[in-house]
Rosetta silent file (secondary structure, phi, psi, omega in degrees, C-alpha in Angstrom):
SEQUENCE: XXXXXXXXXXXXXXXXXXXXXXXXXXXXXXXXXXXXXXXXXXXXXXXXXXXXXXXXXXXXXXXXXXXXXXXXXXXX
SCORE:     score description
SCORE:     0.000 S_00000001
   1 L     0.000  -41.154  179.934    2.992  -25.540    8.696 S_00000001
   2 H   -64.462  -33.211  179.463    2.251  -21.823    8.908 S_00000001
   3 H   -64.599  -37.470  178.936    5.944  -21.078    8.391 S_00000001
   4 H   -66.859  -45.545  178.779    5.919  -23.003    5.120 S_00000001
   5 H   -61.437  -43.446 -179.739    2.828  -21.193    3.877 S_00000001
   6 H   -65.369  -39.791  178.236    4.294  -17.847    4.901 S_00000001
   7 H   -64.378  -41.906  177.431    7.612  -18.644    3.186 S_00000001
   8 H   -62.514  -43.502 -178.097    5.843  -19.568   -0.023 S_00000001
   9 H   -65.492  -41.996 -172.567    3.784  -16.396    0.163 S_00000001
  10 H   -99.834  -12.793 -178.414    6.665  -14.031    0.890 S_00000001
  11 H  -120.049  -57.308 -172.234    9.621  -15.678   -0.830 S_00000001
  12 H   -69.268  -45.698 -178.605    8.758  -18.195   -3.527 S_00000001
  13 H   -63.621  -47.636  177.028    5.840  -16.446   -5.244 S_00000001
  14 H   -62.065  -37.850  177.498    7.633  -13.072   -5.591 S_00000001
  15 H   -64.056  -38.550  177.785   10.774  -14.835   -6.834 S_00000001
  16 H   -65.295  -39.511  177.942    8.669  -16.700   -9.389 S_00000001
  17 H   -62.525  -44.667  179.305    7.097  -13.429  -10.563 S_00000001
  18 H   -65.388  -44.108 -179.964   10.515  -11.825  -11.051 S_00000001
  19 H   -61.699  -42.396  177.883   11.876  -14.930  -12.776 S_00000001
  20 H   -62.450  -39.162  178.884    8.895  -15.067  -15.149 S_00000001
  21 H   -65.240  -42.852  179.177    9.431  -11.394  -15.994 S_00000001
  22 H   -63.672  -44.789  179.109   13.132  -11.943  -16.694 S_00000001
  23 H   -62.432  -41.542  177.937   12.382  -14.971  -18.901 S_00000001
  24 H   -60.096  -43.476 -178.776    9.719  -12.998  -20.766 S_00000001
  25 H   -71.644  -33.241  176.290   12.165  -10.163  -21.433 S_00000001
  26 H   -65.929  -41.497  178.580   14.939  -12.557  -22.490 S_00000001
  27 H   -64.191  -40.818  177.902   12.572  -14.167  -24.987 S_00000001
  28 H   -71.335  -22.223 -178.988   11.591  -10.746  -26.329 S_00000001
  29 L    82.072   21.499 -177.543   15.256   -9.752  -26.482 S_00000001
  30 L  -125.531   38.612 -178.268   14.738   -6.542  -24.524 S_00000001
  31 L   -73.176  123.123  174.954   16.202   -7.406  -21.145 S_00000001
  32 L  -153.600  168.875  179.850   17.369   -4.335  -19.255 S_00000001
  33 H   -62.298  -34.372  179.638   17.216   -2.984  -15.737 S_00000001
  34 H   -62.735  -44.178 -178.268   14.294   -0.752  -16.736 S_00000001
  35 H   -69.983  -35.033  177.885   12.139   -3.644  -17.885 S_00000001
  36 H   -70.381  -37.727 -178.116   12.975   -5.695  -14.807 S_00000001
  37 H   -69.608  -12.461  176.494   12.253   -2.772  -12.484 S_00000001
  38 L   -67.919  -17.807 -179.873    8.723   -2.575  -13.921 S_00000001
  39 L   -78.523  -19.903 -175.228    7.833   -5.621  -11.791 S_00000001
  40 H   -61.196  -41.703  175.213    8.465   -3.786   -8.504 S_00000001
  41 H   -61.429  -35.724  177.382    5.101   -1.945   -8.378 S_00000001
  42 H   -65.295  -42.380  178.780    3.382   -5.290   -8.969 S_00000001
  43 H   -64.504  -38.732  178.743    5.399   -6.838   -6.126 S_00000001
  44 H   -62.812  -45.043  177.590    4.514   -3.963   -3.803 S_00000001
  45 H   -63.253  -42.092  178.582    0.819   -4.442   -4.511 S_00000001
  46 H   -59.915  -48.307 -179.763    1.209   -8.211   -4.071 S_00000001
  47 H   -62.055  -40.983  179.796    2.947   -7.808   -0.695 S_00000001
  48 H   -61.344  -51.152 -177.916    0.353   -5.303    0.481 S_00000001
  49 H   -66.767  -42.910 -177.203   -2.614   -7.507   -0.451 S_00000001
  50 H   -68.754  -34.686  177.665   -1.035  -10.757    0.752 S_00000001
  51 H   -71.049  -35.742  174.660   -0.066   -9.286    4.129 S_00000001
  52 H   -64.647  -43.577  178.085   -3.569   -7.925    4.643 S_00000001
  53 H   -62.565  -41.902  178.447   -4.963  -11.366    3.751 S_00000001
  54 H   -61.811  -41.930 -179.349   -2.487  -13.019    6.138 S_00000001
  55 H   -59.220  -44.882 -176.472   -3.506  -10.616    8.907 S_00000001
  56 H   -82.701  -24.280 -174.203   -7.199  -11.453    8.553 S_00000001
  57 H  -103.227   -3.858 -175.281   -6.850  -15.174    7.782 S_00000001
  58 H   -61.713  -42.081 -179.901   -4.106  -16.200   10.247 S_00000001
  59 H   -66.008  -42.645  177.930   -6.538  -17.181   13.005 S_00000001
  60 H   -64.467  -37.711  177.717   -8.684  -19.220   10.616 S_00000001
  61 H   -63.891  -42.171  178.526   -5.550  -20.887    9.295 S_00000001
  62 H   -62.301  -42.232  179.098   -4.472  -21.817   12.831 S_00000001
  63 H   -65.062  -43.118 -179.492   -7.885  -23.347   13.538 S_00000001
  64 H   -64.790  -40.205  178.304   -7.851  -25.289   10.254 S_00000001
  65 H   -65.626  -41.734  178.742   -4.349  -26.644   10.932 S_00000001
  66 H   -63.088  -41.104  178.081   -5.363  -27.708   14.439 S_00000001
  67 H   -63.942  -42.245  178.910   -8.443  -29.501   13.067 S_00000001
  68 H   -63.920  -42.211  177.782   -6.343  -31.282   10.456 S_00000001
  69 H   -62.570  -41.303  178.830   -3.813  -32.390   13.067 S_00000001
  70 H   -63.780  -42.752  179.309   -6.631  -33.656   15.289 S_00000001
  71 H   -64.662  -40.225  178.857   -8.189  -35.533   12.390 S_00000001
  72 H   -66.984  -36.972  178.430   -4.837  -37.099   11.472 S_00000001
  73 H   -67.113  -36.249  178.138   -4.265  -38.165   15.097 S_00000001
  74 H   -69.211  -33.504 -179.188   -7.687  -39.833   15.209 S_00000001
  75 H   -75.885  -24.121 -178.552   -6.993  -41.724   11.977 S_00000001
  76 L   -76.068    0.000    0.000   -3.641  -43.038   13.243 S_00000001
């Protein structure tokens, strides 16, 4: 479960941000490498903040997943 959350955090969300930027620039008609490269500082900030959050919340996430698994086993 943690691998899925981590993959979404580090792969899918940044790809979605880049894709949204490309679509926005295509709609405006000003797509170029310069406009696409403007997203990179945003991605750097996103990675920095999300990795810090992952560092501090990983233990709580593990505990929450274990509780959910235990609860699901009791219900079965």
